[in-house]
FINU-88568 format. One line per field, with one value per residue (C-alpha): residue in three letters; x, y, z. Coordinates in pm, 1 decimal. Layout:
BEGIN
code ala|...;
x X|...;
y Y|...;
z Z|...;
# end
This chain:
BEGIN
code met|leu|lys|ile|glu|asn|glu|ile|tyr|asp|lys|gly|tyr|lys|tyr|ile|ala|cys|ile|asp|glu|val|gly|arg|gly|cys|leu|ala|gly|asp|val|val|ala|cys|ala|val|ile|met|pro|lys|gly|leu|met|ile|glu|gly|val|arg|asp|ser|lys|lys|leu|thr|pro|lys|lys|arg|asp|lys|leu|tyr|asp|ile|ile|ile|glu|asn|ser|phe|gly|ile|gly|ile|gly|ser|val|asp|cys|lys|thr|ile|asp|lys|ile|asn|ile|lys|arg|ser|thr|his|leu|ala|met|lys|gln|ala|ile|ser|asn|ile|lys|asp|lys|glu|gly|lys|ile|ile|lys|ala|asp|phe|leu|leu|ile|asp|ala|glu|lys|leu|asp|leu|asp|ile|pro|gln|lys|ser|val|ile|lys|gly|asp|glu|ile|cys|his|gly|ile|ala|ala|ala|ser|ile|ile|ala|lys|val|tyr|arg|asp|arg|leu|cys|asn|asn|trp|ala|lys|gln|tyr|asp|gly|tyr|ala|leu|glu|arg|asn|lys|gly|tyr|gly|thr|lys|glu|his|arg|gln|ala|leu|ile|glu|lys|gly|ala|thr|pro|ile|his|arg|ile|ser|phe|leu|lys|asn|ile|leu|gly|glu|lys;
x 12708.2|12886.3|13222.7|13367.4|13250.7|13382.6|13725.7|13734.5|13614.9|13890.3|14143.4|14019.2|13781.5|13462.0|13241.7|13221.5|13013.2|12872.7|12788.7|12582.1|12406.7|12097.0|11985.6|12316.8|12170.9|11849.1|11745.5|11581.8|11622.2|11902.3|12163.7|12122.4|12370.0|12330.4|12594.2|12484.4|12661.7|12506.8|12570.5|12845.9|12712.4|12357.5|12208.8|11862.1|11672.5|11581.4|11841.2|11991.0|12051.0|11759.2|11704.5|11608.8|11336.8|10976.2|10878.1|10669.1|10961.5|11198.3|10962.0|10938.4|11314.7|11369.8|11191.6|11369.8|11713.5|11651.0|11524.8|11823.1|12105.6|12366.9|12366.6|12250.5|12345.5|12194.0|12361.0|12179.9|12314.1|12074.8|12051.8|12217.0|12525.7|12526.7|12519.3|12798.8|13049.4|12936.8|12765.0|13073.6|13190.2|12831.5|12803.6|13122.0|12992.5|12666.0|12861.8|13081.7|12772.6|12617.9|12930.4|12949.4|12575.5|12576.2|12374.5|12238.1|11874.9|11941.8|12081.6|12443.9|12702.5|12898.5|13238.8|13311.3|13658.2|13632.2|13434.5|13297.3|13188.2|13001.8|13247.9|13389.4|13689.3|13663.7|13936.0|13886.7|14139.0|13943.1|14054.4|13828.3|13762.2|13586.8|13363.6|13261.6|12894.7|12892.0|12513.3|12511.5|12784.7|12800.6|12512.5|12585.3|12612.6|12287.5|12122.6|12254.7|12119.0|11771.1|11770.6|11896.3|11644.8|11339.5|11448.6|11492.8|11173.3|10980.8|11145.1|11034.0|10676.7|10685.9|10841.6|10567.3|10310.5|10502.3|10570.9|10273.5|10293.3|10641.8|10534.2|10811.9|10614.9|10660.8|10994.4|11170.2|11349.6|11494.9|11477.8|11180.3|11000.2|10714.3|10952.5|11144.9|10823.8|10706.5|11037.2|10994.6|10637.5|10672.8|11043.2|11261.1|11156.3|11377.2|11471.6|11594.0|11964.1|12015.8|12354.9|12176.8|11921.1|12137.8|12019.3|11655.5|11622.0|11929.1|12066.4|12415.2;
y 12298.7|12164.6|12317.5|12000.5|11774.6|12015.9|12019.3|11638.3|11638.2|11885.7|11625.4|11385.2|11161.3|11054.5|10858.9|11039.6|10847.1|11055.3|10860.3|10924.5|10714.6|10735.0|10555.0|10555.2|10672.2|10470.9|10215.2|9993.9|9893.5|9885.4|10148.4|10241.7|10402.1|10538.4|10595.4|10811.9|10919.2|11231.5|11366.2|11625.8|11977.0|11875.7|12078.8|11972.7|12258.5|12193.7|11923.6|11981.2|11795.7|11551.2|11637.4|11991.8|11881.6|11784.6|11422.2|11539.2|11733.0|11440.2|11202.9|11437.3|11485.1|11110.0|11046.8|11334.0|11219.1|10860.2|10977.6|11204.2|11010.2|10823.1|10542.0|10459.8|10193.6|10106.1|9928.7|9808.9|9644.1|9489.9|9517.4|9181.7|9282.7|9622.8|9450.6|9217.9|9453.9|9800.4|10087.0|10252.3|9934.8|9862.9|10211.4|10153.2|9813.9|9968.5|10234.1|9971.0|9771.8|10084.7|10156.2|9801.2|9806.6|10119.7|10044.5|10247.3|10236.8|9926.2|9742.8|9762.8|9791.7|10117.4|10132.9|10465.0|10609.2|10861.9|10873.9|11175.8|11056.1|11239.0|11260.8|10908.4|10735.6|10383.8|10120.8|10085.6|10117.5|10401.1|10765.6|10940.7|11255.3|11281.4|11588.4|11725.3|11828.7|11696.6|11684.8|12061.6|12167.9|11897.1|11846.8|11478.9|11390.0|11578.6|11375.8|11053.3|11161.5|11208.2|10868.0|10693.4|10873.2|10799.4|10438.0|10380.8|10566.3|10330.0|10033.7|10182.5|10208.9|9836.8|9749.7|9951.0|9714.3|9411.8|9549.3|9745.3|9982.1|10128.4|10412.8|10329.9|10502.0|10825.6|10795.6|10594.7|10394.2|10689.7|10703.2|10929.5|10933.0|10734.2|10475.0|10438.1|10396.6|10124.2|9941.9|9951.4|9821.1|9570.6|9488.4|9470.1|9332.4|9134.5|9459.8|9642.7|9698.2|9535.5|9702.3|10040.2|9957.6|9920.3|10244.2|10162.2|9792.4|9736.2|9482.7|9356.2;
z 5156.3|4846.4|4937.9|5089.7|4806.6|4543.2|4707.3|4682.7|4320.4|4236.9|4349.5|4081.9|4275.3|4101.0|4342.0|4676.1|4929.1|5214.1|5529.0|5841.3|6104.3|6320.2|6636.1|6815.7|7146.5|7138.8|7399.0|7138.4|6778.0|6524.0|6458.1|6090.0|5851.8|5501.4|5234.3|4942.3|4626.0|4479.1|4126.9|4115.6|4166.0|4258.4|4543.4|4660.4|4818.6|5180.6|5247.6|5593.2|5918.8|5944.8|6313.2|6210.8|5967.7|6030.5|5958.9|5663.0|5514.9|5571.6|5392.2|5095.0|5075.2|5116.9|4787.6|4612.2|4729.2|4619.7|4282.1|4220.4|4383.3|4185.9|4440.5|4794.1|5047.9|5387.2|5677.6|5990.5|6307.1|6560.1|6937.3|7008.7|6813.3|6983.6|7324.2|7216.9|7052.2|7183.9|7005.8|6855.6|6682.6|6577.8|6427.2|6229.3|6116.8|5995.6|5806.5|5641.1|5541.9|5393.3|5187.7|5053.8|4974.6|4754.8|4441.7|4154.8|4043.3|3833.8|4133.8|4021.9|4298.9|4296.7|4462.0|4627.7|4573.5|4858.7|5184.8|5369.7|5712.5|5985.5|6276.9|6237.3|6078.6|5940.0|5903.7|5529.1|5248.1|5090.5|5115.1|5363.4|5560.5|5895.2|5902.1|6242.2|6233.0|5879.5|5861.6|5914.3|5670.1|5401.3|5156.3|5094.0|5462.4|5530.6|5253.1|5408.8|5748.2|5599.7|5429.7|5744.3|5967.0|5752.2|5696.3|6071.0|6166.1|5940.4|6114.5|6446.1|6323.7|6240.7|6577.6|6749.2|6598.8|6728.5|7075.4|7198.1|7492.2|7442.4|7210.1|6965.3|6691.9|6887.3|7065.6|6789.4|7057.2|7245.5|7623.7|7677.4|8012.3|7857.7|7716.1|8042.0|8239.6|8000.9|8050.6|8427.3|8402.7|8116.9|8097.2|7787.8|7449.9|7208.1|7030.9|7343.2|7400.7|7740.3|7783.3|7764.8|8035.7|8346.8|8506.1|8430.2|8500.4|8713.1|8467.1|8543.5;
# end
């Protein structure tokens, strides 16, 4: 899983930021992106696509990745912005925020000189490569997917306390049967993406 990063390092780049997002298909909550710069050659055992890990394993790896990373940045775009500019542009915005927010453990901003992005291309003046299924074949992108997933899941747990009855602590904002039924019975909350609810609530 280091093959792609090593090819980029061999071209002379030093700070390779790997980027992934989570929450793109949710009915509620922010879309969250993570950009992580890992030390050259570091391979953390167990790091893989976050969707294929248990919550307990993700939490453990989250701490290990943060401890061992060279720098990490988070970007988050809320439901109102998603409704206004659409989810694709919001995903790109979250990714750009994450890249600009990369900091080391002392809080110093790190500027990436190359980007490895899971299945997206950004309009930034930084050399980049879009990697299809990047969270499955690229160690750094898999690490970013874990950080983004755990970070967003924790947001969902907080939202669940604010908005009872939608089971956000379980569904994480995705359109499960339970979540859809709650929307029909209770309506949308301030963190729901109204543009995503047309088929459920009949919103225009």
